[in-house]
C-alpha positions in Angstrom: -14.0 4.6 40.8 -10.6 3.6 41.2 -8.7 0.5 41.8 -7.4 -0.7 44.8 -3.6 0.1 45.6 -1.1 -1.8 43.5 0.4 -4.9 45.4 4.0 -4.0 46.8 5.3 -6.9 44.2 3.6 -5.1 41.4 4.8 -1.7 42.2 8.5 -3.3 42.7 8.3 -4.6 38.9 7.1 -1.5 37.4 8.9 1.6 39.6 12.2 1.4 38.0 10.8 0.9 34.4 8.7 3.5 34.9 11.4 6.1 36.6 13.6 5.6 33.6 10.7 5.8 31.2 9.9 9.4 33.0 13.5 10.7 33.4 14.2 9.3 29.1 11.4 11.0 27.5 11.3 14.6 30.0 15.2 14.4 28.3 14.0 13.7 24.8 12.5 16.9 24.0 15.6 19.1 24.6 17.9 16.5 22.5 15.6 17.0 19.8 15.9 20.5 19.5 19.7 20.1 19.0 18.8 18.2 16.0 17.1 20.8 14.4 19.4 22.7 12.4 21.9 21.5 9.5 19.8 18.7 9.1 17.0 18.6 8.2 14.1 17.7 10.6 12.8 14.3 8.0 16.4 12.9 7.7 17.2 13.6 11.9 14.1 11.4 12.3 14.8 8.8 9.9 18.6 9.0 11.8 16.8 8.0 14.7 14.5 5.1 14.1 16.9 3.5 11.5 19.2 2.9 14.3 16.2 2.3 16.7 15.5 -0.2 14.3 18.8 -2.3 14.5 18.6 -2.2 17.8 15.3 -3.5 18.7 15.5 -6.2 16.2 18.8 -7.2 17.7 16.9 -7.2 20.9 14.2 -9.6 19.3 16.8 -12.1 17.7 18.8 -12.0 21.6 15.4 -12.7 23.1 14.4 -15.5 20.6 11.2 -13.9 20.0 9.6 -14.6 17.1 10.3 -12.4 14.5 7.5 -12.7 12.2 4.1 -11.5 13.2 2.0 -12.9 10.1 0.0 -11.2 7.8 -2.2 -8.9 10.3 0.5 -8.3 12.3 2.7 -6.8 10.3 -0.5 -4.5 9.2 -0.9 -3.3 12.7 2.7 -2.7 13.4 2.7 -1.1 9.5 0.0 1.3 10.8 1.7 2.1 14.0 4.9 2.8 12.5 3.3 4.9 9.9 1.3 7.3 12.6 4.3 7.0 15.5 7.6 6.8 13.8 6.6 9.0 11.3 3.4 11.5 11.4 3.9 12.0 14.9 8.1 12.4 15.2 8.0 14.3 11.9 5.5 16.8 12.9 7.0 17.3 16.9 10.4 17.9 15.1 9.0 20.6 13.5 7.3 22.1 16.1 10.0 22.3 18.3 11.9 24.6 15.3 9.8 27.5 16.5 8.1 26.3 19.9 10.4 25.9 23.1 10.7 21.7 24.0 9.4 22.2 27.3 6.1 23.2 26.0 5.6 21.3 23.1 6.0 18.6 26.2 3.4 20.0 28.2 0.6 19.9 25.4 2.0 16.6 24.5 0.5 15.7 28.2 -2.7 15.9 26.7 -2.2 13.0 25.0 -4.6 11.1 27.9 -7.3 13.2 26.4 -7.8 12.3 22.8 -6.5 8.8 23.7 -9.6 8.3 26.1 -12.0 9.8 23.2 -10.4 7.4 20.8 -10.8 4.5 23.5 -14.6 5.5 23.9 -15.3 5.6 20.1 -13.0 2.6 19.1 -12.3 0.1 22.2 -15.6 1.0 24.1 -13.9 2.3 27.2 -15.9 4.7 29.8 -15.7 8.4 30.3 -16.5 10.1 33.5 -17.8 13.4 34.2 -14.4 14.2 36.6 -12.3 12.9 34.1 -14.1 15.9 31.7 -13.6 18.5 33.8 -10.1 17.5 34.4 -9.3 17.6 30.9 -11.5 20.7 30.1 -8.9 22.2 33.2 -5.9 20.7 31.5 -6.7 22.6 27.8 -7.2 25.7 29.9 -3.7 25.7 31.1 -2.3 24.9 27.9 -4.4 27.6 26.1 -2.4 30.4 29.2 0.7 28.4 27.9 0.1 29.5 24.7 -1.4 32.9 24.9 1.7 34.2 26.7 4.3 32.6 24.3 2.1 34.8 21.6 2.3 37.4 23.6 5.9 37.9 23.4 6.2 37.7 19.8 5.9 40.3 16.7 5.3 40.0 13.4 5.6 37.4 11.4 6.9 35.4 14.3 3.2 34.9 15.6 2.1 33.1 12.6 5.3 30.9 13.4 3.7 30.4 16.8 0.9 29.5 16.0 2.0 26.9 13.4 4.0 25.4 16.1 1.0 25.1 18.6 -0.8 23.5 15.9 1.7 21.0 14.4 1.9 19.9 18.4 -1.8 19.3 18.3 -1.9 17.5 15.4 1.2 15.0 16.7 -0.8 14.6 19.6 -3.5 13.2 17.6 -1.3 10.6 15.7 0.0 9.1 18.7 -3.2 8.7 20.2 -3.9 7.1 17.0 -0.9 4.6 17.2 -1.3 4.1 21.1 -5.7 2.7 20.4 -3.8 1.0 17.9 -1.4 -0.6 20.5 -4.3 -1.5 22.6 -6.3 -3.8 20.3 -6.7 -7.1 20.5 -5.0 -7.7 17.6 -1.7 -5.8 18.6 -1.8 -7.9 21.9 -1.6 -10.7 20.5 2.0 -9.9 19.3 5.2 -9.8 21.5 6.2 -6.3 22.5 9.6 -6.1 21.1 8.9 -7.4 17.5 5.9 -5.3 16.9 7.9 -2.6 17.6 10.7 -3.4 15.8 8.6 -3.8 12.9 6.4 -0.6 13.5 10.2 1.0 13.6 11.2 -0.3 10.2 8.1 1.0 8.4 8.3 4.3 10.1 11.7 4.7 9.2 11.4 3.3 5.3 8.6 6.1 5.1 10.4 8.4 6.9 13.3 8.3 4.4 11.1 7.9 1.6 9.6 11.4 2.9 12.7 12.8 3.7 14.1 11.9 -0.3 10.9 13.3 -1.7 10.8 16.5 0.5 14.4 17.8 1.0 16.6 15.4 -1.5 19.4 13.0 -0.6 20.9 12.6 2.8 22.6 15.1 4.6 24.5 14.7 8.0 26.1 16.5 10.6 29.4 15.3 11.7 29.4 17.4 15.1 29.6 15.1 18.4 26.7 16.9 19.8 24.6 15.5 16.7 26.0 12.0 16.3 25.4 11.9 20.4 21.9 13.1 20.2 20.6 10.2 17.5 22.9 7.7 19.5 20.5 9.0 22.5 17.7 9.5 21.1 17.5 5.9 19.0 18.9 3.5 21.5 18.0 5.2 25.0 15.0 7.4 23.8 13.5 4.7 21.5 14.7 1.1 21.7 14.8 1.0 25.6 12.1 3.8 26.6 9.3 2.0 24.4 9.6 -1.7 25.1 9.9 -0.1 29.1 7.0 1.9 28.6 4.9 -1.4 27.1 5.9 -3.4 29.8 4.5 -0.8 32.6 1.5 -1.0 30.4 1.1 -4.5 30.6 2.2 -4.8 34.5 -0.3 -1.5 35.9 -2.7 -0.5 32.6 -2.5 2.1 30.5 -4.4 4.6 32.6 -1.7 4.4 36.0 1.4 4.4 33.1 -0.2 7.8 32.0 0.9 9.0 34.9 4.0 9.5 33.1 2.5 12.1 31.6 2.3 14.1 34.5 5.9 13.9 35.3 7.3 14.3 31.7 6.7 17.5 30.8 7.5 19.1 34.7 11.2 17.8 33.9 10.9 18.9 29.9 10.1 22.6 31.4 12.8 22.2 33.8 15.3 21.4 31.4 13.9 24.4 29.0 14.4 27.0 31.5 17.9 26.0 32.1 19.4 25.3 28.5 17.0 27.5 26.1 16.2 30.6 28.6 12.8 30.1 28.5 11.5 32.7 30.7 8.5 32.7 33.1 5.8 34.5 34.0 3.0 34.4 36.6 0.7 33.3 33.7 3.2 30.9 32.5 3.5 29.5 35.7 0.0 30.1 36.4 -0.7 28.0 32.8 1.5 25.3 33.4 0.5 24.3 37.4 -3.2 24.4 35.8 -2.5 22.1 32.9 -0.6 19.6 35.1 -3.5 19.8 37.9 -5.8 19.0 35.3 -4.2 16.0 34.1 -4.2 14.8 37.5 -8.0 15.1 38.5 -8.1 13.5 35.0 -6.3 10.6 35.4 -7.4 10.2 38.6 -11.2 9.9 37.7 -10.5 7.0 35.4 -10.7 3.5 36.6 -7.1 2.9 36.0 -8.1 -1.4 35.3 -6.0 -3.5 32.7 
């Protein structure tokens, strides 16, 4: 069952934020790829969200939003920070070390599947048979993509790519946990910007502690591309995109907002083709088309109510 079409006024309110989020997150996958190299991934994640945290608290102060979320709110923010801004992004950065950014984005489009399953378990949301069928189609498409990827590597590279695939899937799960936490009644009682600010702060602290414990003291690369990438990911990809996305969710509901997950990998794969030299084949093109078609079927099958 589908909800009625959006009223024109509501559509106008979300159209620009929706397009901005889609374009921003479609490009961040490629920028992340450039962050992997001289600086360990865990420190790059830390710098990104340190900048994002400062920006988010600055926005909250400028909006005169209540900063202290209370003990219960702080607990929710801490859990979101751990799963979203620590576990998820550390896994994503590591996956992009061995798998092209476009393919990581395609797999991340499957986020709607664990979101629906966990939403069913913890939030009592329903699952329809067409949604399950679309999810299966999408997963078959992703399987074709990674079969194509594995066929073009030799020796130990096979295990590296397989590890990248597993890391990406684990990142999808941690992001899904954070999404479900954000959909709880306790989280909805908090203002969006302060909640994200506190979540980013907790995530940044854990990021920094993990980086120091695993790779040693901070290391920074004073290359313009790296510094610009940190600024873009911290300010545009985090401090701007996350509040915009939650605005879209609160206006049209999470199911309709999830259509961005279908458009993001299209942009990411196009950029990967142009800048990473990703080579297409009939199998890869078929896998990408199947994955996106399955996601469209799954999303259309859900009742996109708020």
